[in-house]
C-alpha positions in Angstrom: 42.0 38.0 85.7 39.6 37.6 83.1 40.1 34.8 80.3 40.5 35.8 76.8 38.0 34.6 74.2 40.7 32.3 73.0 41.1 30.9 76.5 37.6 30.5 77.1 37.0 28.5 73.6 40.0 26.4 74.6 38.3 25.5 78.0 35.1 24.6 76.2 36.8 22.6 73.8 38.7 20.5 76.4 35.1 19.9 78.4 33.5 18.9 75.1 36.5 16.5 74.5 36.0 15.0 78.1 32.3 14.7 77.4 32.8 12.9 74.1 35.5 10.7 75.7 32.8 9.9 78.5 30.2 8.9 75.7 32.6 6.8 74.0 33.8 4.8 77.0 30.4 4.5 78.3 29.6 2.7 75.1 32.8 0.6 75.4 31.9 -0.5 78.9 27.9 -0.9 78.3 27.5 -1.8 74.7 24.2 -1.4 73.3 22.8 -4.2 71.1 25.7 -6.6 71.8 25.0 -10.2 70.9 23.6 -12.0 68.0 19.9 -12.3 66.3 18.7 -15.9 65.9 17.3 -15.4 62.2 18.6 -12.1 60.9 17.4 -10.8 57.4 21.2 -10.2 56.8 24.5 -10.5 58.9 27.9 -9.4 57.7 31.1 -9.5 59.1 34.1 -6.8 58.9 37.5 -7.2 59.8 40.6 -4.8 59.9 43.5 -6.6 59.0 46.0 -3.4 60.3 44.7 -3.7 63.9 42.9 -6.9 64.4 39.5 -5.3 65.3 36.5 -7.5 64.1 32.7 -6.9 64.0 29.7 -9.1 63.0 26.6 -7.1 62.4 23.1 -8.8 62.3 20.1 -6.9 61.0 16.7 -7.7 60.8 14.5 -5.4 58.6 10.9 -5.6 57.9 9.0 -3.3 55.6 12.1 -1.2 55.0 12.7 -0.5 58.7 15.5 -1.9 60.9 13.4 -3.7 63.6 16.4 -5.7 65.3 20.0 -5.3 65.2 22.8 -6.7 67.2 26.8 -6.7 67.0 29.5 -8.8 68.2 33.4 -8.7 68.1 36.4 -7.6 69.5 38.9 -5.1 69.2 39.7 -1.5 70.7 37.5 0.7 72.4 36.9 3.0 69.4 35.7 0.2 67.2 33.6 -1.3 69.8 32.1 1.9 70.9 31.5 3.0 67.5 29.6 -0.4 66.7 27.6 0.2 69.9 26.6 3.7 69.0 25.8 2.6 65.5 23.3 0.1 66.5 21.8 2.5 68.6 21.6 5.2 65.9 20.0 2.7 63.4 17.3 0.9 65.4 13.7 1.5 64.3 15.0 3.7 61.2 14.0 3.1 57.9 16.8 1.7 55.5 16.9 5.2 53.5 17.5 7.0 56.9 20.3 4.5 57.8 21.8 5.1 54.4 21.7 9.1 55.1 23.2 8.6 58.8 26.0 6.3 56.9 26.7 9.0 54.5 26.8 11.6 57.1 29.0 9.7 59.6 31.6 8.8 56.9 31.7 12.3 55.8 32.4 13.5 59.3 35.0 11.0 59.8 36.4 12.1 56.3 36.7 15.8 57.7 34.0 17.1 55.7 32.6 20.7 56.9 29.4 20.3 54.8 27.3 18.2 57.4 25.3 19.1 60.3 27.0 17.4 63.3 23.9 17.8 65.4 22.0 15.4 63.2 24.5 12.7 64.1 23.5 12.9 67.7 25.9 10.9 70.2 27.8 9.8 67.0 29.4 13.1 67.0 31.6 12.3 69.9 33.5 10.2 67.5 34.5 13.2 65.4 37.6 13.8 67.5 39.0 10.4 66.1 39.6 12.3 62.8 42.9 13.9 64.8 44.3 10.0 64.6 44.0 9.2 61.0 45.2 5.8 61.9 42.2 5.1 64.2 39.6 6.3 61.6 39.3 2.7 60.2 38.4 1.6 63.8 35.6 4.0 64.0 34.4 3.3 60.6 34.9 -0.6 60.7 31.1 -1.2 61.8 29.8 1.3 59.4 31.6 -0.2 56.3 30.1 -3.5 57.7 26.8 -1.9 57.9 27.1 -0.5 54.4 27.5 -4.3 53.0 24.4 -5.4 55.0 22.5 -2.8 53.4 23.7 -3.6 49.9 22.7 -7.2 50.5 19.1 -6.0 51.9 18.6 -4.1 48.6 19.7 -6.9 46.5 17.8 -9.4 48.3 20.6 -11.4 49.5 20.8 -12.4 53.4 
């Protein structure tokens, strides 16, 4: 029996969910840029009091470009994977590109349809978190910490 278009779509969606789950778990098990920097340009801490997730983000920027980044913290797989994926995504980018990525990611997490998900790369894997509103704060913790760091950079405060 030939599957209907709806069944094919459902099967493709399930395969995509599995792939995204694997990307998230890989970042949780093998975090990128985990640690701290000896002399960051800016360092900021983020904390989610609802669940206890914590993240500290160190950023070194030179001539408007993120040249080093590191994070450390503890929490659920979503918060820690998101932090890993974020650091990987912003490394080597200009501060303007990072701000644009922040806007795109947060728009995705808020359910906006007006963004190009492909422009987010692997970060698109976190889109499924929107199905669980209580977990959105987990996924965005590192990003809001990044936003504080970017504001400090713009203001010249380390």
